[in-house]
TORDOLUM-218103 format. One record per residue (C-alpha): residue number from 1; chain; x, y, z. Coordinates in Angstrom, 1 decimal, always signed. Example, Ala and Ser with C-alpha at 12.3 -4.5 7.8 and 13.67 -1.06 7.14 Angstrom:
// residues 2
k:c:u:v:w
1:A:+12.3:-4.5:+7.8
2:A:+13.7:-1.1:+7.1
//
This chain:
// residues 636
k:c:u:v:w
1:A:+58.6:-111.5:-5.6
2:A:+59.9:-108.3:-7.2
3:A:+63.2:-107.6:-8.9
4:A:+65.7:-105.7:-6.7
5:A:+67.9:-103.2:-8.4
6:A:+71.6:-102.6:-7.6
7:A:+74.7:-100.9:-9.1
8:A:+78.1:-102.6:-9.1
9:A:+81.3:-100.9:-10.1
10:A:+84.7:-102.3:-10.8
11:A:+87.8:-100.9:-9.1
12:A:+91.5:-101.8:-9.4
13:A:+94.8:-101.1:-11.1
14:A:+95.2:-100.7:-14.8
15:A:+95.5:-103.9:-16.9
16:A:+94.3:-106.1:-14.0
17:A:+91.4:-107.4:-16.2
18:A:+88.4:-105.4:-15.0
19:A:+86.9:-105.0:-18.5
20:A:+87.4:-108.6:-19.5
21:A:+85.8:-109.7:-16.2
22:A:+82.7:-107.6:-16.8
23:A:+82.5:-109.0:-20.3
24:A:+82.8:-112.6:-18.9
25:A:+80.0:-111.9:-16.4
26:A:+77.6:-110.1:-18.7
27:A:+78.5:-111.0:-22.2
28:A:+78.9:-107.3:-23.0
29:A:+82.1:-105.5:-23.8
30:A:+81.8:-102.2:-21.8
31:A:+84.6:-100.5:-23.8
32:A:+82.8:-98.3:-26.3
33:A:+85.4:-95.7:-27.4
34:A:+87.6:-96.4:-30.5
35:A:+90.6:-95.2:-28.5
36:A:+89.9:-97.8:-25.8
37:A:+89.8:-100.5:-28.4
38:A:+93.0:-99.3:-30.0
39:A:+95.0:-98.9:-26.7
40:A:+93.5:-101.9:-25.0
41:A:+92.7:-99.9:-21.8
42:A:+89.6:-98.4:-20.4
43:A:+89.6:-94.6:-20.6
44:A:+86.0:-93.6:-19.7
45:A:+83.1:-95.3:-18.0
46:A:+81.7:-98.5:-19.5
47:A:+78.3:-100.1:-18.8
48:A:+76.7:-103.5:-18.9
49:A:+73.8:-105.4:-17.4
50:A:+73.9:-108.4:-15.1
51:A:+70.8:-110.4:-14.2
52:A:+71.1:-112.8:-11.3
53:A:+68.7:-115.0:-9.3
54:A:+68.9:-114.8:-5.5
55:A:+67.3:-116.8:-2.7
56:A:+64.6:-114.2:-2.4
57:A:+64.0:-113.2:-6.0
58:A:+65.6:-111.8:-9.0
59:A:+68.5:-109.4:-8.8
60:A:+69.2:-106.8:-11.5
61:A:+72.6:-105.2:-11.4
62:A:+73.9:-102.4:-13.6
63:A:+77.7:-102.8:-13.9
64:A:+80.0:-99.8:-14.3
65:A:+83.4:-100.5:-15.6
66:A:+85.9:-97.8:-14.5
67:A:+89.3:-97.0:-15.9
68:A:+92.3:-98.1:-13.8
69:A:+95.0:-96.0:-15.3
70:A:+96.2:-93.1:-13.0
71:A:+95.5:-90.6:-15.8
72:A:+91.8:-91.4:-15.7
73:A:+91.1:-91.5:-11.9
74:A:+88.7:-88.5:-12.3
75:A:+86.6:-90.7:-14.6
76:A:+86.8:-93.6:-12.1
77:A:+85.4:-91.4:-9.3
78:A:+82.5:-90.3:-11.5
79:A:+81.5:-93.9:-11.8
80:A:+81.5:-95.1:-8.2
81:A:+79.6:-92.3:-6.4
82:A:+76.3:-94.1:-6.2
83:A:+77.1:-97.8:-6.1
84:A:+75.9:-100.6:-3.9
85:A:+78.8:-103.0:-4.3
86:A:+82.4:-102.8:-5.4
87:A:+84.0:-105.5:-7.5
88:A:+87.6:-104.9:-6.5
89:A:+90.0:-106.5:-9.0
90:A:+93.5:-107.6:-8.2
91:A:+95.7:-109.5:-10.7
92:A:+97.7:-112.5:-9.4
93:A:+100.8:-111.5:-11.3
94:A:+101.0:-108.0:-9.9
95:A:+99.2:-108.1:-6.5
96:A:+98.2:-104.9:-4.7
97:A:+99.3:-102.0:-6.8
98:A:+99.3:-98.2:-6.5
99:A:+96.0:-97.7:-8.3
100:A:+94.5:-100.6:-6.3
101:A:+95.3:-98.7:-3.2
102:A:+94.0:-95.4:-4.6
103:A:+90.8:-97.0:-5.8
104:A:+90.4:-98.7:-2.4
105:A:+90.8:-95.4:-0.6
106:A:+88.3:-93.7:-2.9
107:A:+85.7:-96.5:-2.2
108:A:+86.4:-96.0:+1.5
109:A:+85.9:-92.2:+1.3
110:A:+82.6:-92.7:-0.5
111:A:+81.3:-95.0:+2.3
112:A:+81.1:-98.2:+0.2
113:A:+80.8:-101.0:+2.7
114:A:+80.3:-104.1:+0.6
115:A:+82.7:-105.7:-1.9
116:A:+83.7:-108.9:-3.7
117:A:+87.4:-109.3:-4.5
118:A:+88.2:-110.9:-7.9
119:A:+91.7:-112.3:-8.0
120:A:+92.2:-112.3:-11.7
121:A:+94.8:-114.1:-13.9
122:A:+94.8:-117.0:-11.4
123:A:+96.1:-119.3:-14.1
124:A:+99.5:-117.5:-13.7
125:A:+99.9:-118.8:-10.1
126:A:+100.7:-116.8:-6.9
127:A:+97.1:-117.3:-5.8
128:A:+97.9:-118.1:-2.1
129:A:+100.5:-115.4:-1.9
130:A:+98.4:-112.7:-3.4
131:A:+95.3:-113.8:-1.4
132:A:+97.4:-113.4:+1.8
133:A:+98.5:-110.0:+0.6
134:A:+94.9:-108.9:-0.1
135:A:+93.8:-110.1:+3.4
136:A:+96.7:-108.1:+4.9
137:A:+95.7:-104.9:+3.0
138:A:+92.0:-105.2:+4.0
139:A:+92.5:-106.1:+7.6
140:A:+90.6:-103.7:+9.9
141:A:+88.6:-102.2:+7.0
142:A:+85.0:-102.5:+5.8
143:A:+86.2:-105.0:+3.2
144:A:+88.0:-107.3:+5.7
145:A:+85.4:-110.1:+5.4
146:A:+84.9:-109.7:+1.6
147:A:+85.1:-113.0:-0.3
148:A:+88.2:-113.3:-2.5
149:A:+87.4:-115.3:-5.6
150:A:+90.3:-116.6:-7.8
151:A:+89.4:-116.2:-11.5
152:A:+90.8:-116.7:-14.9
153:A:+89.3:-115.4:-18.1
154:A:+91.6:-117.5:-20.2
155:A:+90.6:-120.8:-18.6
156:A:+87.1:-119.7:-17.4
157:A:+88.0:-120.6:-13.8
158:A:+86.1:-119.0:-11.0
159:A:+83.4:-117.1:-13.0
160:A:+80.6:-119.2:-11.6
161:A:+82.0:-118.8:-8.1
162:A:+82.2:-115.1:-8.7
163:A:+78.6:-115.0:-9.8
164:A:+77.6:-116.8:-6.6
165:A:+79.6:-114.4:-4.4
166:A:+77.9:-111.5:-6.1
167:A:+74.5:-113.0:-5.5
168:A:+75.4:-113.7:-1.8
169:A:+76.5:-110.1:-1.2
170:A:+73.6:-108.5:-3.1
171:A:+71.1:-110.7:-1.2
172:A:+72.4:-109.1:+2.0
173:A:+72.4:-105.6:+0.6
174:A:+69.4:-103.3:+1.1
175:A:+68.2:-101.7:-2.2
176:A:+68.5:-98.0:-2.5
177:A:+65.7:-96.1:-0.9
178:A:+62.9:-93.9:-2.4
179:A:+62.9:-90.8:-0.2
180:A:+61.0:-88.7:-2.7
181:A:+64.0:-86.7:-3.8
182:A:+65.3:-88.2:-7.0
183:A:+68.7:-87.2:-8.3
184:A:+70.3:-88.5:-11.5
185:A:+74.0:-87.7:-11.6
186:A:+74.7:-87.3:-15.3
187:A:+77.7:-89.3:-16.5
188:A:+76.9:-89.2:-20.3
189:A:+75.1:-86.6:-22.3
190:A:+74.6:-86.9:-26.1
191:A:+72.3:-86.2:-28.9
192:A:+70.6:-88.7:-31.3
193:A:+69.1:-87.7:-34.6
194:A:+65.3:-87.4:-34.4
195:A:+65.3:-87.9:-30.7
196:A:+67.3:-85.1:-29.2
197:A:+69.3:-85.0:-26.0
198:A:+69.8:-88.2:-24.0
199:A:+71.5:-88.3:-20.6
200:A:+72.4:-91.3:-18.6
201:A:+73.4:-91.8:-15.0
202:A:+72.6:-93.7:-11.8
203:A:+69.3:-92.6:-10.2
204:A:+69.1:-92.3:-6.4
205:A:+66.6:-91.0:-3.9
206:A:+63.4:-91.2:-5.8
207:A:+61.4:-92.1:-9.0
208:A:+61.3:-90.4:-12.4
209:A:+58.2:-90.9:-14.6
210:A:+57.7:-90.4:-18.3
211:A:+56.2:-86.9:-19.0
212:A:+57.5:-85.5:-15.7
213:A:+59.0:-82.0:-15.6
214:A:+62.4:-82.0:-14.0
215:A:+65.0:-79.4:-13.0
216:A:+68.6:-79.6:-14.2
217:A:+71.2:-78.3:-11.8
218:A:+73.3:-76.3:-11.3
219:A:+72.0:-74.1:-14.2
220:A:+68.4:-74.5:-12.9
221:A:+66.9:-75.4:-16.3
222:A:+63.6:-77.1:-16.6
223:A:+62.9:-79.9:-19.0
224:A:+60.3:-82.6:-19.7
225:A:+61.1:-86.3:-19.8
226:A:+59.9:-87.6:-23.1
227:A:+61.0:-91.2:-22.6
228:A:+63.0:-93.5:-20.2
229:A:+65.1:-96.5:-20.9
230:A:+67.0:-99.1:-18.9
231:A:+69.7:-100.9:-20.9
232:A:+67.9:-100.2:-24.2
233:A:+64.4:-101.1:-23.0
234:A:+61.6:-98.5:-22.8
235:A:+60.0:-97.9:-19.4
236:A:+57.3:-95.7:-17.9
237:A:+59.4:-94.9:-14.9
238:A:+62.9:-95.2:-13.3
239:A:+63.4:-96.4:-9.8
240:A:+66.3:-95.8:-7.3
241:A:+69.4:-97.9:-7.9
242:A:+69.0:-98.2:-11.6
243:A:+71.1:-97.1:-14.5
244:A:+68.8:-94.8:-16.4
245:A:+68.7:-93.1:-19.7
246:A:+66.2:-90.2:-20.1
247:A:+65.3:-88.2:-23.2
248:A:+65.2:-84.5:-22.5
249:A:+64.4:-82.9:-25.9
250:A:+64.1:-79.4:-24.3
251:A:+67.9:-79.2:-23.7
252:A:+71.0:-79.5:-25.8
253:A:+74.4:-80.9:-24.8
254:A:+77.0:-78.2:-24.0
255:A:+78.5:-76.0:-21.3
256:A:+76.4:-72.9:-21.4
257:A:+73.0:-71.9:-19.9
258:A:+70.1:-74.1:-20.9
259:A:+72.5:-77.0:-21.8
260:A:+73.4:-80.3:-20.0
261:A:+76.7:-82.2:-19.6
262:A:+78.4:-84.7:-17.4
263:A:+78.5:-83.5:-13.8
264:A:+75.0:-82.0:-13.9
265:A:+72.2:-83.4:-11.8
266:A:+68.6:-84.0:-13.0
267:A:+66.2:-83.6:-10.0
268:A:+63.0:-81.9:-9.1
269:A:+62.1:-78.2:-8.4
270:A:+62.8:-76.7:-5.0
271:A:+66.3:-78.2:-4.6
272:A:+68.7:-75.4:-5.2
273:A:+72.4:-75.8:-5.7
274:A:+75.0:-74.0:-3.5
275:A:+78.6:-72.9:-4.0
276:A:+79.5:-73.2:-0.3
277:A:+79.2:-76.4:+1.7
278:A:+80.3:-77.3:+5.2
279:A:+81.9:-80.7:+5.5
280:A:+83.8:-83.2:+7.6
281:A:+87.1:-83.9:+5.8
282:A:+89.2:-87.0:+6.2
283:A:+92.7:-87.9:+5.1
284:A:+93.4:-91.6:+5.1
285:A:+95.9:-93.0:+7.6
286:A:+96.9:-95.5:+4.9
287:A:+98.8:-92.8:+3.0
288:A:+102.5:-93.3:+3.2
289:A:+104.5:-90.5:+4.7
290:A:+106.6:-90.1:+1.6
291:A:+103.7:-89.9:-0.8
292:A:+102.7:-86.5:-2.2
293:A:+99.1:-87.3:-1.3
294:A:+100.1:-87.6:+2.3
295:A:+101.3:-83.9:+2.5
296:A:+99.1:-81.8:+4.9
297:A:+96.2:-80.1:+3.3
298:A:+96.5:-76.5:+4.4
299:A:+93.9:-73.9:+5.3
300:A:+93.1:-72.0:+2.1
301:A:+94.4:-74.8:-0.1
302:A:+93.1:-75.4:-3.5
303:A:+91.6:-78.8:-4.4
304:A:+89.2:-80.5:-6.8
305:A:+86.0:-81.7:-5.3
306:A:+84.5:-84.9:-6.9
307:A:+80.8:-85.2:-5.9
308:A:+78.5:-87.4:-7.9
309:A:+79.8:-87.1:-11.4
310:A:+80.8:-83.5:-11.0
311:A:+84.4:-82.2:-10.6
312:A:+84.6:-78.7:-9.2
313:A:+87.6:-76.5:-8.2
314:A:+87.4:-75.3:-4.6
315:A:+89.3:-73.7:-1.7
316:A:+89.3:-75.2:+1.8
317:A:+88.7:-73.2:+5.0
318:A:+89.1:-75.2:+8.3
319:A:+86.9:-74.5:+11.3
320:A:+89.9:-75.0:+13.5
321:A:+93.6:-75.5:+12.9
322:A:+95.8:-74.8:+9.9
323:A:+96.1:-78.1:+8.2
324:A:+94.7:-81.6:+7.8
325:A:+97.3:-84.4:+8.2
326:A:+97.0:-88.1:+7.3
327:A:+94.9:-90.1:+9.7
328:A:+93.0:-86.9:+10.8
329:A:+89.5:-85.6:+10.4
330:A:+88.5:-81.9:+10.5
331:A:+85.4:-79.8:+9.9
332:A:+85.9:-77.5:+7.0
333:A:+84.1:-75.3:+4.5
334:A:+84.5:-75.9:+0.8
335:A:+84.2:-72.7:-1.3
336:A:+83.4:-73.8:-4.8
337:A:+84.0:-72.1:-8.1
338:A:+80.7:-73.4:-9.4
339:A:+77.6:-74.6:-7.4
340:A:+76.6:-78.2:-6.9
341:A:+73.4:-79.9:-5.7
342:A:+74.6:-81.6:-2.5
343:A:+72.6:-83.2:+0.3
344:A:+73.4:-83.7:+4.0
345:A:+75.2:-87.1:+4.2
346:A:+76.5:-87.1:+0.7
347:A:+80.0:-88.5:+0.4
348:A:+82.7:-87.1:-1.8
349:A:+86.4:-87.3:-2.8
350:A:+89.0:-84.5:-3.0
351:A:+92.0:-84.5:-5.3
352:A:+94.9:-82.1:-5.6
353:A:+94.9:-79.4:-8.3
354:A:+97.4:-81.3:-10.4
355:A:+94.8:-84.1:-10.5
356:A:+97.6:-86.7:-9.8
357:A:+96.7:-87.5:-6.3
358:A:+93.6:-88.4:-4.3
359:A:+94.2:-86.5:-1.0
360:A:+91.1:-87.2:+1.0
361:A:+87.3:-87.4:+1.1
362:A:+84.5:-86.6:+3.4
363:A:+80.8:-86.1:+4.1
364:A:+78.5:-83.1:+3.7
365:A:+77.3:-81.7:+7.0
366:A:+75.5:-78.6:+5.6
367:A:+74.8:-78.2:+1.9
368:A:+74.0:-74.5:+2.2
369:A:+77.0:-73.0:+3.9
370:A:+77.4:-69.4:+4.8
371:A:+80.9:-67.9:+4.6
372:A:+80.2:-65.1:+7.0
373:A:+78.7:-67.3:+9.7
374:A:+81.0:-70.4:+9.3
375:A:+82.8:-69.8:+12.6
376:A:+79.9:-68.3:+14.5
377:A:+79.1:-70.1:+17.8
378:A:+75.7:-71.4:+16.6
379:A:+77.1:-72.8:+13.3
380:A:+80.1:-74.4:+15.2
381:A:+77.6:-76.2:+17.5
382:A:+75.6:-77.4:+14.5
383:A:+78.6:-78.7:+12.6
384:A:+80.1:-80.4:+15.6
385:A:+76.9:-82.2:+16.4
386:A:+76.5:-83.5:+12.9
387:A:+80.2:-84.4:+12.5
388:A:+79.7:-86.8:+15.5
389:A:+76.5:-88.4:+13.9
390:A:+76.1:-87.4:+10.3
391:A:+73.5:-90.2:+9.6
392:A:+71.4:-89.7:+12.7
393:A:+68.1:-88.0:+11.6
394:A:+67.3:-86.8:+15.1
395:A:+70.7:-85.1:+15.4
396:A:+70.5:-83.5:+12.0
397:A:+66.9:-82.2:+12.5
398:A:+67.6:-80.9:+16.0
399:A:+70.8:-79.1:+14.9
400:A:+69.0:-77.6:+11.9
401:A:+66.2:-76.2:+14.0
402:A:+68.6:-74.9:+16.6
403:A:+70.7:-73.3:+14.0
404:A:+67.8:-71.7:+12.2
405:A:+65.9:-71.0:+15.5
406:A:+62.5:-71.4:+13.8
407:A:+61.7:-72.9:+10.4
408:A:+58.7:-74.0:+8.3
409:A:+58.6:-77.8:+8.6
410:A:+57.8:-78.1:+4.9
411:A:+61.3:-76.9:+4.0
412:A:+63.1:-78.5:+6.8
413:A:+66.0:-80.7:+5.7
414:A:+64.9:-80.6:+2.1
415:A:+68.5:-81.2:+1.0
416:A:+69.1:-84.3:+3.1
417:A:+69.1:-88.1:+2.5
418:A:+66.1:-88.5:+4.9
419:A:+62.5:-89.0:+3.7
420:A:+59.6:-86.7:+4.8
421:A:+58.3:-89.6:+7.0
422:A:+61.7:-89.9:+8.7
423:A:+61.9:-86.2:+9.3
424:A:+58.3:-86.1:+10.7
425:A:+59.0:-88.9:+13.0
426:A:+62.2:-87.2:+14.3
427:A:+60.2:-84.0:+14.9
428:A:+57.7:-85.9:+17.0
429:A:+60.5:-87.5:+19.0
430:A:+62.2:-84.2:+19.6
431:A:+58.9:-82.6:+20.7
432:A:+58.3:-85.5:+23.2
433:A:+61.7:-84.9:+24.6
434:A:+60.9:-81.1:+24.9
435:A:+63.8:-80.2:+22.6
436:A:+61.6:-78.4:+20.1
437:A:+58.3:-76.7:+19.9
438:A:+55.9:-77.4:+17.1
439:A:+53.3:-74.6:+16.4
440:A:+51.2:-74.8:+13.3
441:A:+53.6:-75.2:+10.4
442:A:+56.6:-74.0:+12.4
443:A:+59.2:-76.0:+14.3
444:A:+61.3:-74.0:+16.7
445:A:+64.1:-74.5:+19.3
446:A:+62.6:-74.5:+22.8
447:A:+64.8:-71.7:+24.1
448:A:+64.2:-69.6:+21.0
449:A:+60.5:-70.0:+21.2
450:A:+60.5:-69.2:+24.9
451:A:+62.5:-66.0:+24.1
452:A:+60.1:-65.0:+21.3
453:A:+57.1:-65.5:+23.6
454:A:+58.7:-63.6:+26.3
455:A:+59.4:-60.6:+24.0
456:A:+55.9:-60.6:+22.7
457:A:+54.4:-60.9:+26.2
458:A:+56.5:-58.1:+27.5
459:A:+55.5:-55.8:+24.6
460:A:+51.8:-56.5:+25.1
461:A:+52.0:-56.0:+28.9
462:A:+53.9:-52.7:+28.4
463:A:+51.1:-51.5:+26.0
464:A:+48.5:-52.4:+28.7
465:A:+50.4:-50.5:+31.3
466:A:+51.0:-47.4:+29.1
467:A:+47.5:-47.3:+27.6
468:A:+45.2:-49.1:+30.0
469:A:+42.2:-47.6:+28.3
470:A:+42.9:-49.4:+25.1
471:A:+41.7:-52.9:+24.3
472:A:+45.2:-54.1:+23.6
473:A:+48.2:-53.7:+21.2
474:A:+47.7:-53.3:+17.5
475:A:+49.0:-56.4:+15.8
476:A:+50.8:-54.3:+13.2
477:A:+52.9:-52.7:+16.0
478:A:+53.8:-56.1:+17.3
479:A:+54.7:-57.3:+13.8
480:A:+57.1:-54.3:+13.5
481:A:+58.8:-55.3:+16.7
482:A:+59.4:-58.8:+15.2
483:A:+60.6:-57.6:+11.8
484:A:+63.6:-60.0:+12.2
485:A:+61.3:-63.0:+12.0
486:A:+59.6:-64.4:+8.8
487:A:+55.9:-63.8:+8.5
488:A:+55.0:-67.4:+9.0
489:A:+57.0:-67.5:+12.3
490:A:+55.2:-64.4:+13.5
491:A:+51.8:-65.7:+12.7
492:A:+52.6:-69.0:+14.5
493:A:+53.8:-67.1:+17.5
494:A:+50.6:-65.1:+17.7
495:A:+48.6:-68.3:+17.3
496:A:+50.6:-69.8:+20.2
497:A:+50.1:-66.8:+22.4
498:A:+46.3:-67.0:+21.8
499:A:+46.2:-70.6:+22.8
500:A:+47.3:-69.6:+26.3
501:A:+46.9:-66.3:+28.2
502:A:+46.2:-64.0:+25.2
503:A:+43.3:-63.2:+22.9
504:A:+43.2:-61.6:+19.4
505:A:+40.2:-59.6:+18.4
506:A:+40.6:-58.4:+14.8
507:A:+43.8:-56.3:+14.7
508:A:+44.1:-56.1:+18.5
509:A:+45.9:-58.6:+20.7
510:A:+45.7:-58.5:+24.5
511:A:+46.0:-60.6:+27.6
512:A:+42.9:-62.6:+28.3
513:A:+42.7:-61.0:+31.8
514:A:+43.1:-57.4:+30.5
515:A:+40.1:-55.1:+31.0
516:A:+40.4:-51.7:+29.5
517:A:+40.0:-49.0:+32.1
518:A:+40.4:-45.2:+32.1
519:A:+42.9:-43.6:+34.3
520:A:+41.3:-41.5:+37.0
521:A:+42.1:-38.1:+35.3
522:A:+40.3:-39.3:+32.1
523:A:+37.2:-40.5:+33.9
524:A:+36.2:-36.9:+34.3
525:A:+36.8:-36.3:+30.6
526:A:+34.6:-39.3:+29.8
527:A:+31.7:-38.0:+31.9
528:A:+31.9:-34.6:+30.2
529:A:+31.8:-36.2:+26.7
530:A:+28.8:-38.4:+27.6
531:A:+27.0:-35.4:+29.1
532:A:+27.7:-33.3:+26.0
533:A:+26.3:-36.0:+23.7
534:A:+23.2:-36.4:+26.0
535:A:+22.4:-32.7:+25.8
536:A:+21.6:-32.9:+22.0
537:A:+21.1:-36.7:+21.5
538:A:+20.1:-36.4:+17.8
539:A:+22.3:-33.4:+16.8
540:A:+25.5:-33.6:+18.9
541:A:+28.7:-31.6:+18.3
542:A:+31.1:-32.9:+15.7
543:A:+33.9:-35.2:+16.7
544:A:+36.6:-32.5:+16.4
545:A:+34.7:-30.2:+18.8
546:A:+33.9:-33.1:+21.1
547:A:+37.5:-34.2:+21.4
548:A:+39.6:-31.1:+20.9
549:A:+42.7:-32.2:+22.8
550:A:+44.7:-35.4:+23.2
551:A:+43.1:-36.5:+26.5
552:A:+39.6:-36.1:+25.0
553:A:+40.7:-38.0:+21.8
554:A:+42.1:-40.8:+23.9
555:A:+39.0:-41.0:+26.0
556:A:+36.6:-40.9:+23.1
557:A:+38.5:-43.8:+21.4
558:A:+38.2:-45.8:+24.6
559:A:+34.4:-45.1:+24.9
560:A:+33.9:-46.3:+21.3
561:A:+36.0:-49.4:+21.9
562:A:+33.9:-50.2:+25.0
563:A:+30.7:-49.7:+23.2
564:A:+29.6:-46.7:+25.3
565:A:+29.6:-44.5:+22.2
566:A:+28.7:-45.5:+18.6
567:A:+30.9:-44.3:+15.8
568:A:+28.5:-43.3:+12.9
569:A:+31.2:-41.7:+10.7
570:A:+34.6:-40.1:+11.1
571:A:+32.9:-36.9:+12.3
572:A:+29.7:-38.2:+13.9
573:A:+29.3:-40.1:+17.2
574:A:+26.2:-40.9:+19.2
575:A:+25.3:-42.5:+22.5
576:A:+24.0:-46.0:+21.9
577:A:+20.5:-45.1:+23.2
578:A:+20.4:-42.1:+20.9
579:A:+21.3:-44.1:+17.9
580:A:+18.7:-46.8:+18.8
581:A:+16.0:-44.2:+19.2
582:A:+16.9:-42.6:+15.8
583:A:+16.8:-46.0:+14.2
584:A:+13.4:-46.9:+15.7
585:A:+12.0:-43.5:+14.6
586:A:+13.2:-43.9:+11.0
587:A:+11.8:-47.5:+10.8
588:A:+8.5:-46.4:+12.2
589:A:+8.3:-43.4:+9.9
590:A:+8.9:-45.5:+6.7
591:A:+6.6:-48.3:+7.9
592:A:+3.7:-45.9:+8.3
593:A:+4.3:-43.3:+5.5
594:A:+6.3:-45.2:+2.9
595:A:+9.6:-44.2:+1.2
596:A:+11.2:-41.1:+2.8
597:A:+13.9:-38.7:+1.7
598:A:+16.8:-37.6:+3.9
599:A:+15.2:-34.2:+4.3
600:A:+11.9:-35.8:+5.6
601:A:+13.8:-37.9:+8.1
602:A:+15.9:-35.0:+9.2
603:A:+12.7:-32.9:+9.9
604:A:+11.1:-35.9:+11.8
605:A:+14.2:-36.2:+14.0
606:A:+14.9:-32.5:+14.4
607:A:+18.5:-33.1:+13.5
608:A:+21.0:-31.7:+11.0
609:A:+21.9:-33.0:+7.5
610:A:+25.5:-33.4:+8.9
611:A:+24.1:-36.1:+11.2
612:A:+21.2:-37.7:+9.4
613:A:+23.2:-38.5:+6.2
614:A:+25.8:-40.7:+8.0
615:A:+23.0:-42.3:+10.1
616:A:+20.9:-43.5:+7.2
617:A:+24.1:-44.6:+5.4
618:A:+25.0:-46.7:+8.4
619:A:+21.5:-48.2:+8.4
620:A:+21.9:-49.0:+4.7
621:A:+25.2:-50.8:+5.5
622:A:+23.5:-52.7:+8.4
623:A:+20.6:-53.8:+6.0
624:A:+17.9:-51.9:+7.8
625:A:+17.2:-49.5:+5.0
626:A:+17.9:-49.4:+1.3
627:A:+18.3:-46.4:-1.0
628:A:+16.1:-46.1:-4.1
629:A:+16.8:-42.9:-5.9
630:A:+16.6:-40.1:-3.4
631:A:+14.5:-42.1:-1.0
632:A:+14.9:-44.8:+1.7
633:A:+12.8:-47.8:+2.0
634:A:+12.9:-50.7:+4.5
635:A:+15.3:-53.4:+3.3
636:A:+13.0:-56.2:+4.6
//
C-alpha cells in the first residue's frame, strides 16, 4: 500500500483557535513570524505535517494554517487555493461569525467539497446551541453532511475524535491527479546562505524531479531544480498534492525580471501566461442585502483577482448585462494588469479594490481570452457551452475545436485540467459522433473542414476547366488561396484531399479523374510543333523559335508534361524518339571507339553544339555517361 498525499487548510474567524488546533493535531506551532507570536494572532500562512493511518493505507496531510482576521483575508485565500479538505473552525463561545461566513464563501467559490467542522472551546459550553447554528448555516451546501466535532485544547477533549473524522474524510477523497502539467503556486520565496533561492507551495497537476528545468511564470524565466524537500526531508521528486520546497539557485527573490516571489507559478515550458481570461463569475446568494459585498458588480468595475497564490488587479467586462447581483452567475472577461498562468477549470476568488470584502468567485472558461473577439458569435457559443459544463472534457474539447476551427492536436487544451489521455479519448468520441474530423495531426470542426475541402475542390476544378491542357493546379497557387490557414492545416487538407478523389504529383494537385487534353484550337498548334521537331530530329529549332506566342508556349508545356516532348534544357526540346536515337548513337560510339569529345559526338550526330552540349549533360545527370576532362566515357 502506498502513502496518499493530501492538503488540509484551516478556515474560520479570528481567535477561534485554528493555530492551537493545528498544533494539537501535529505537535507543530505553525506561527513562524515574531509579530504573530507577539500579537497572538496568525498573520500569514503557517504549515505543519500530519501523518495518519487510514483503512487502506497511510495518509500524509500537509496542514496550512490561515489567518482569520479580516485584515489578512488575502493571505487566507493564498493558502486554500489547492486544498483537498477544509478544517472549518467555529468557537463555542462565539458561534458563526463574519469571518467564518467569509471564509466559508471563499471555500465555496474555490469548489472545496469536503470539510470537517471543529467546534473549539467546547469546555465553555453552548455546544448544542452552536452545533445547531452550524447545521443551519450549512444546510443546502456542500458541507451540509460534514461531521461536527466538539473539541477543547485546554482539556484535550475531542482531539482523537477529530483525528478519526479527518481519516474518514480523507479516506473517501481522491488524491490529486497527475495530468502531466505540474504547477507549483509559490506562497513563500526566500534565500538561504550557501543554498540560494528556495520556494514553497502546493504542487498540483504533475511531478517535479531533481535536476529538472522548469519555467517560472509570469516572467517566463527558466531555472533548474537543484533539490526538493517535503517538510524538511530531501526527496528526488515531488508529487501532486504535496507541500513542496524546491531550491532554484538560478533565481533571486524579488519583483523584477529574472526573480521570483509569492504569486508566481513554477511549471514547465510551453504553458504561457495571459493577461485576459474569460470566466463564469458568481456572487453568493448568502450575502446579506445590507452588506457592502452584496452591492452589484458593474460592467467595467475594478476588482482584485485571487488565483492560486497570486493577487492581480483587473477590470470586469460582462458578455451580457450591466451588473452581477447576489445570487447570480454571469459570463465575463477579466482584463488583468499583469498576466497569470491559468487553466480551464481553475477556480478563483474576487475581492473589491479596497480589499475589505470578498465579492464573488468563479471558474476559468478560457485562459487565453481575446478582447476583440470576446463578444463575437463563435466565442459566445464557446463560452456558453463551457459555462454549462466546465468540467466536461468532451464539451471543452469540442468547443475549443469549433472556436479555433482547426488546430494541431498536440497543442489542444494545453492549459486545461485534463490529461493528454483524457483529451485523446474525448477526440475519439467526438470523431465517432461525427462532430469533428481528425486528419493527421489536425483536429477540425466538421463544418469547417467541409468548407475547406469545398474551397480547395472548387479551385482545383476551376483550374482544370480554365487550363484543361495542364496536369493540374500548382500547389503553391493553392497555398496562396489558403493563406488564412496555418501551414500544418493546409498540409493536412491536401493529404485529406489526396485520400479521396484527388492526386498529388510533385508540385501539382489534380482530380484523380482529370486527364489533360488540349482544346481543339491548340491541337493544330501541337501538330505543327511535332512536325517541326521531326524535320530536324537532331538539330531542331530553339525553344523560343518553336513557341513564339502564348498558344505555342501553352501547347509546348502540355506536350512536355504529357511526355510527348522531352525537355533537354531551357532552350532545347526533342521528340522522345529523337532523344532515344541520339542516346543510342552516343553509347554505341563510345563503346566502339572509347572516350569521345563533344565535338566528335556532334560530328557523329550531325547536330549543333547548341544541342549536343545539353544532350550529353542530360546523359551525365542520368548516369549514362561521365565527363573526364574534355571527354565522355560510359558511366557503367
